[in-house]
Structures are given as structure tokens and as C-alpha cells.
N, C-alpha and C positions, 0 to 999 in steps of 0.2 A: 754692268757696270754704275757705279753712281755719278753722277757730274751735279754740278752747281752752276746754275746761267744764272744771268740776270735778265728781268726783264721791265721795260717802261709800261706802265697803264696810266690812263686819267678814269679816274673813276667819281663820281657824284655821290655824297652819301647823305642825308636827312640828318641832321643832328636831332638830340633829344627834344630841345624848344623846337625845334620845325613839327616832328613827329605831334608834339602834345599840344603845337596851336593847331595844328588840321586836324586832330579829333574833338575839338573843342568848337571847329567851326563848323564841324558838320552835326553837331548836337543841337536837337531842336531845344526850346525854351523849357517844357516840363525837365528833358535829360539833364539840362544844363543845371538847371538847380538842384538836382540830385547828385553832381559832379559836382558843384561847390561844397554841398553838404559833407560829401565824403572826404574833399581835401579837409576841411576845417577837422573832420575829426582825427584826420593821419597828421595832421601838422599842424602842434602848437604855436606855433609863431606867425601863422595866419588867424585874422580875429574879424568881425564885425562892428561897424560903430553901432549897432544894437547893444552887441553883446560888452561894448567897453565904457564906463560912464566917467572915466575920467579922463580927462583929456590929456595930460600927462603922459596916459600909460599907451597912448596909441601912439603911430608916425603914420599919418596919412598918404599914400600915393594916388593921387588924382590926375587928369590930365594937363596940369602946369606942373607936372614935376620932369627934370631934364632926364630923357631916356638912357642917355652915354653917361649917365654920375652916379657911377657906382658908390654904393652904401661906402662910409669911409672906416674901414675895419685896418685897424692898427696889426703890424707883419708879427706873426709870431715867431716863424722862422722861413728857411727856405722850402721848405717840406711841402712836394705838392698834395692838394687836397682831393680827392674824389669830389666834387662838389657841383651844385648848378650855378654857373655863369650867365651874367647878360650877353647877349650875342645878338646885337639890334643889328650889326650889317645885315646879317642872314634874315633880319623881319624889313626893312626898309624895303628890298624888294615887293611888297605884299602891299603894304600901306602906309600914304605920310598922314598921322591923324591930327598935324596941327591944324587941320583947313577946316572940323568939325567941330562945331559949338557943342558943348557937353550936353545944353537941355537936347538937344535935337535926339540923341542916346537913350532921352528917358522919358518913358510917359507919365513922369509925375506933373509936370509942368500943365496938363490941362486942368481945367475946369470940370465939378463937379456934374453941369450942365452938359459938358461934352457927350456926346452919343459915339462909341468907339466899337460898336459891334463885336465886343469882346463875347466869345466862350471861353468856358473854363472846364475843366474836367469834372464829372460828378459820377462817381460809380454808384452802383447800384448796391445797398446792403443785404439784397436776398435774392437768390437765383430763383431760375425757373424749377430745380431740383426743388429748393427747401420749401417753394412756394405748394407743391405736387405733394409732397411729404407731410406737410403740412391737414393737407385735407386726407391725406392716406389714414393719418390718427384718428380720425372722426369717423373713423368706418370701424363695424363692426364684423371685427375679421379674426379669422383664428390665428396664430402665433405663424402657420408655415405658408397661409396667405398671404402674412401684414411683411414678410422676409420676400415673399415671391412678387409682392409690388413694390417693394424698393428696390429692389432687381430691376424687374420692369423699367422705372421711372431713373435709373442710372443706366440705362439703354437710351434714354430718349433726348436727343441731341437740341441744341439754344433752338431751331424753330419749328421742336414739338412734336418731333417726328422719331417713330420708335425703329431704331436700326437692326434690330436683331428678329431673328426671323424667329416663331412658334418653337419651333425644334432644335435650335440652339440655343434657344434658352431654357428649355428642357433641361438637354444635354449638360451648359452651363452650370444651371443648380444642382446636378449630380454631382460633376466632376471639380467643381469650386467652391460651393456650399453647402455639398453632403447633402442636399434636400432632393429627396426620391417625389417624383411628382409626375404628372402625363400634361400632353397637348392640353385637353380638358380643362382641367384646373387653372392651367395658365391663361387660358384664352375666358376664365371666368373673371378672372382678378384685372385683366388687360380689358373689361367690357366694363369694369367698375371706373378701373382710372380715365378710360374714355368720356367718362359721364362727368368730369373735371373740369374745373374752369382752366383756362379758359378752354373755350367750345372749339373740336377738331384735335385736341392733343392725344399724343398717343396712336396715330394714324402710320400705318405700315406706308401710304402713299399719298399723293395728291387725291383722288378720287373719296378715298376711304376721309380722308380729311374735309371734304366738302361736305360729302354727304354726315357726318359726324354733327356738323354744323348748321345744317338744314334739318337732319333730325331734334337735334337742341332747341330749335325755335317751340314755344309752348302753341301759339296757334299757327294752326295748318291753313294757309290761304291754299286757295287752288291755283294760282303760281310756286308756292313752295312746291305743292305735292307734284306739280307738274316739271318740276325743278327737280327734284328728286328720280322719277321716271326717267327725268333725260339723262340722268350722270349713271343710273342704274343700266338702263337698258341702250344709251346710243352715246355710250362715250366718247367713243374714238372720232365716230362723227362729230361730234362737240369738239374735241380740242383739235380737230381739222378744219373746223369751220363749215363741215359741207351741212347746212341751214336746211337745201335743199332736199336733201335726204331723209333729215331730222323732220321736217312736216309731212313728209310723204311715207314714212313708216311711223308716225305718233299721230298721223290721221288729226293733225292741230292745226291752226291758220296762222300766219305770221304773225298778225297782231300776238296771240299768244304764246309763241314761241319768243319774241322782244321781252314781253314781261317775267316771263321765266328766267330767261337769261339774263335780265336786270338782278333778279336774286341773286341768281348767284357771283355777279359781280360784287355784289355788297360783300362776299364771303373774304376768310383773311387766307391765303395760301399758306401764310408761317405763323401759326398759332401763337407758337412760344416765343416771338418776339410782342407780343400783344403787353407782355407782361411791364416790360422795359418802355412802353409808351402809357400805359397806367402807371406809374411809379415814377414818369418823368425823369428816369434817371438812365438815359442814354449818355456813351459815355462822347462827351463833344469834342472840341478843339479850342486849342490855348495859341493865338497867331502870336508869330514871332514880330512882327510888321503891321504897323495900323498906318494906314493912307486917308486925307482928310482932304477933302474939297470944301477950301474957304476961300468962298466968294471968287471961284474962278483959276485958283492957285492952289495948287498939287500940296499937301505937306506930309510928309513921312517923318514917323518915329518909330525906335523901336520898342518893344513891347517888352520891359523889364517886370514882367510879375516873378512878385515875389522874390527876384533876385537881390542881396543884401550887397553894399556897397561893403567892399574889403580892403582891410588894414594890414599894418603889420604889427606885433605885439612889442610897445614898448620898452614892457618887461624885459623882457626876449634880447632887445636891443643894450640895456643899460646891463642887465646879466653877463653879456658879451666881453660889453667895455671893461665890466670890471676885473671878470678871469681871465682876459688877453694879458694884465699884466700882470697876473702870479703865475702864468703858466710855462714862464719860459724855463725855469726847471725842475715844473714837476709835469710829469708824462699823462700821469692820469687827467689831471687838468687840461693839460692840453689838448685831448683826445676831446673832452667834453665842451672847450669852445670850437674846436672843430666841426662837433656834431650842432652847438647850435650855430652856427656858420652855416654849415649848410640846409638848419633850418629855415634861416629866415633868408637866404639865396632862395630857396624855393617857392618861400611864401611870397616874396616879390615878384620872381618868375611869374606865379599863376595870377598875381595882380596883374602884371602887363601884359601875360596872355590875351585877360578876361577883355582884357580894352583894345588889343587888335583885333580882340575877336569883332568889339562891336562894331568897331570901323569897319573891317571889312565886309560884315552883315549891309551895314549902313548905306557905302557908297556902292555896294552891288547891285544892291534892292534901289537904290536909286537911278542908278543906271537902266534897271528894267523899267521903271515908273516913265521914266526921260521916255526912252523907247515908247512905250506901248501908252502914250499919255493920252490918247483919243478914247478906249478903254475905259480908263481911271474914271476921264471925265462925263462919259456919257455909257458906261456901263455896256455898251452896244458891242457882243462877241464879233460882229463881221468887220470891229474898226479895229480887229487886231493883228500885228502888221507879224510876218514871218519873222523869227526870230529863233536862233540857233547859240549852244552855249560859247561856242567863238564871239560871236557878235558883243557881247558882253566884254569877256578876255581881254579883245583887242582894244576896247573903249579905255577898260580901268587900267589894262596894262597887268595883269594876273595872267596865269596858269588857269587853263578852261573845266583844269583837274580842282582849282579851286572855287571858280564859280560850281561846276558840280555840287560840291559839298556844301555849299550856300544855298543852293535849291533843294537840296533834296530834304526832304521830309518836314518842309519849312512852309505855313502859313501866312499870307498878308490881308489885313481885315481892310475891306473897303466900303464905301457908302452903299455899294452893290450885293455884298457877301461875303462872303471870305473864302479865299481862292487858295491854290496850293501853287506854289513857284511855277512848277513845271508846266503847269495849266499854260504860260505864254509864252512857252518856248516849242513852235512849229517850225515846221518844214515850209517851203514854200513853191507855191502851184504859179503858171503862166497863164494869164489870162491870153486871146484872141490878138488883143492889143497891145499884148508883150508886158503888159505889170505884171509883176509880181505879188500874190496875195498868198497869204497864211491858209493851209489847211482845215485851220480853226473858222474861217470864213466858208471855206466850201460846207462844211459838219453843220454850221448854224443855220445857213440859206437849204440844203435838206432836210433838217427839222421842220424849217417855217414851212416849206414845201408840204411835208407830210402831213403836217399838221392840221394846212389846209388844207388837205385830198378830201374827195369825195368819198367817203367810206363805205358806203354801199359798192363801188369800184374803184380801189385804192392801186396809186403809182404803180408798174413793176421798176424793174432798178432800169431798165433800156429806157422808159419812159422820163424817169427822171435825170438819166442822163442827157435825153435830147432836150428837156425842159434848161437844165444846166447849161448846155452847149448856146441855148439861147438867149441867155446871160452872159454870154461871152462869155464862158471857163471852156477852156479846153481838157477834158479831162473820160478816161473812159470806162465802161462799163463796171469793170470788175474793180476800180477803184471806188464808184459810188456804192456797190456791195460792201466791200472793206468798210468806209466811211460809215454805212449803213450800221454795218454792224457793230463796229465800237461806238456806235451810240443807242445800243441794246433794243434798235427798232426791227422788229421781225420783218421777214417779207410781206409782200404785196396779200397771197392767201390768206394770212394769217391775220392782217390786218382788217378782212373785212368784217363790216358790221352791215344788219339790217334797217 
């Protein structure tokens, strides 16, 4: 039996404007540039100052505009239209932008002599695959050998290693390319590719990679020959650093082993990466924030690299005003007027959302800078204070999710390098005196202790724990081991040197 009942529920929903604002906040500077380009293409009522030559054809919406002042559109009729309207009350909970001078939000106020440590994206024009194929073209190969070579190169990863076995390649060539070959022919072509530049390319494991580089050297010194012998015959002992066993089995002195190991340490375990080093075309980082130390005073600006000043198009404003007077009795013109109004409102909202984004980012980063002032003044990681997202959210009266969006995938350039914002957030540990310190401080101390240890007798995790306890830190051995792993530092046995 069907019944009708009433239920009273309280629901909280984000408006489309809030959702768009949150999406803009989480975008890093490079993606924001692309998002603005997409909006400029999709909304003809949105324009840039660079694209507008006549001041009469634009309406600039800057920081001084009254956010509660609606565009003065004449009424068409009482119909409700599906348009984007300003909803400033929903945005007031995020930020009050009146307190921030506009020059703080742009990097354009710096002089050419100022050093900003900004790094920009620089994409390589030639991939490793292209580089190897160029060398393959110069080889005198049959058509089948060339096709086999192309397939082998296609299975070499960015580090320079061949990711398929010889038998798998033989099967692939038969069933995918229709090439009937055998393991000997594939090995022959692979041997040719393994002599390409950079040395070590096309190896199937680290041992083969290192041996290829040593064998590629023109002048074989006794040290190089011994290094080859060690890798060929005592590789397991070498990677486990059982040096005493190598000396005994190879019947060599400790000094000879040291010189051989020195030759091995000069080799590149990831030869594919050398292409980017040679071309100087590795992807760099565009920081979203710039912090300067101006005679002991920290200054923060937003990096608006390639971000244009946006405005609404005055031609659309004039078109709206003109058509709205004639649209009262013409349904087609009324529909056109509603479309133009929707585009203008959308453009104005997008501009306001960008301003809200800039102010939200600025206030959040400024609070982080103030809390971590000791670090930004000195660059000493041991001076980082414990800080979580809630600490920032409470100080700027924003939600934790908003702070998380700001901190996600964004970087700050400082006099001491460029850092991910998440680098400054960390949990706390308590010292014996009851003082709270950041776990990054503990990591920095562990890193420094290991750096200065006796490499012939490296410190175990238990010994590191005792040293930290002597320095006043209450910490368990398993926590020390976890921090050491996070620092990508191997266990004591693998840090041992002769």
C-alpha cells in the first residue's frame, strides 16, 4: 500500500560557485594557466588586457570593485533564467580580500636584478627512443634486423633497461609483427643496440648494465679489469658488501678492491636518464609562491607566471544593453539576451573566483611562513616546527579541506631552494624535557649523524636510537628505522665502505 509521508532533513550542499572556486584553489600555477585558456576559449565574454586594444571595449574588474555590486542589467521580464549569479555570502567564509594590497599578489613588482630562484618547465624535444632509433638508422642492417631493432628499442624503458626477455620478444615479433625470427638473431641485434650511446643501454639487469659500461671504456686499466672480474664472478658478494670474502676469493689486496669499487661507483645505474642530463631538458618546477629575505624581513608574493589580467568584454556589455531594449516583444531576441547575460555573469564570476583563489593562497602561505619563520630565515631544517593542516585552518578561519587544497602540489621558492608545501607539515615528537619538535627535525639529525659516521663501521638503528636519546629525544628503534627508510638511507651493512 502506497503512502505519502513528510520528512524534515537538513542538508548542506555546495553551490556551483563554491565547487568552481575549490577546483581553482587546488590547481598549481601551470594547470591554472591551462584552465584560464580553456575558459577564454569557451566564454567569448571573457577577455584579457593584452587582447583588448581599445580601453572603451573593456570593463576591468579589479580588487577595488565592490563584490556585492551586481552588473546593472535592465529587467527583461519576470522569467527565471538559468544563469550564474554572484553569491558573495558563500565566499565571505573563505576570505576577506580587502586587507591584501594588490602588489602582493603579483610578481611583476620586482626589479630585473632581484633573484627569485624560479624554475620553469622545459620539455625535451627528443626522447630516448628517438635517440636510439637515430643510431639504429646508421647501422648496416637487413630489413628484418632493422624491424627487430625497432621493437627492442620500443621495449627499453626511460631508465635504459630492456623490459622483455629474448624469448618473449621472439614470440611478440611472430604474433604481433608477423616476423619469423629466433633467439640468436634477436640476441645479435640486441648486442648491436647495447653498443649504442649512452653506454649501458639495453641491459636486462643492473649487473649487465654496469658490465656494458665498463666494457665500453677504451682504455682498460688494471682497476677496470678487476671491476669487470668482480661483477662477473662475485656480484652477489659485491651487492651485499661482503668485501672480506671478495678479497679472499679474488686473492687481491684491500687497496686493489678499493680502486676497483671506485671505478664501479663512477658508473651510471640508470643510463637512460643521461639523455636528459646531456640535453639539459629535465622537467623543472614552477613555484606558486616566492619568499624573499629582505634585510631580515620575510616578504611573500604569488608567482603569476604567464597568468593574464582578465576582464569582461565591453562589446558584450553594449550588445546586451542594446538588445535588451528591443527584446520585450521578440522571443528570439529575448533568448539571445539571456544567453549574453549568462556569458557575462560567467565571465565576472570567473574573474572574482580567481581573485578569491589568489587571496586564499596568499593568506594560507603567509600563515605557514610566519609559523615556520625560523626555517625561512636560516634554511635549517632542524628549526622546522611541528605543524598540521588544522593549525593553519584555525588561524585563518578556513576549513581543513581548503588548506589541504592549497598545500597540494604547490611549491614555494625560497633563498634556500624550492620546496613542496607539504614539506612544512609534520607530526610532533616529545623530548625528555617535554618540548615538542617536528619529526623532520629528527630526520635531519639522523641524516647528519649518518653523514658523519665511520663508514668502515656504520651505525646500526639501535646505536642511532641511543645517540638520539643522549640528545634528549624519546624515540623507539622502529621509529628510527622508519625515518631512515623515508630518507632512502640503507641499513648499516649496506653503508659499509672500505
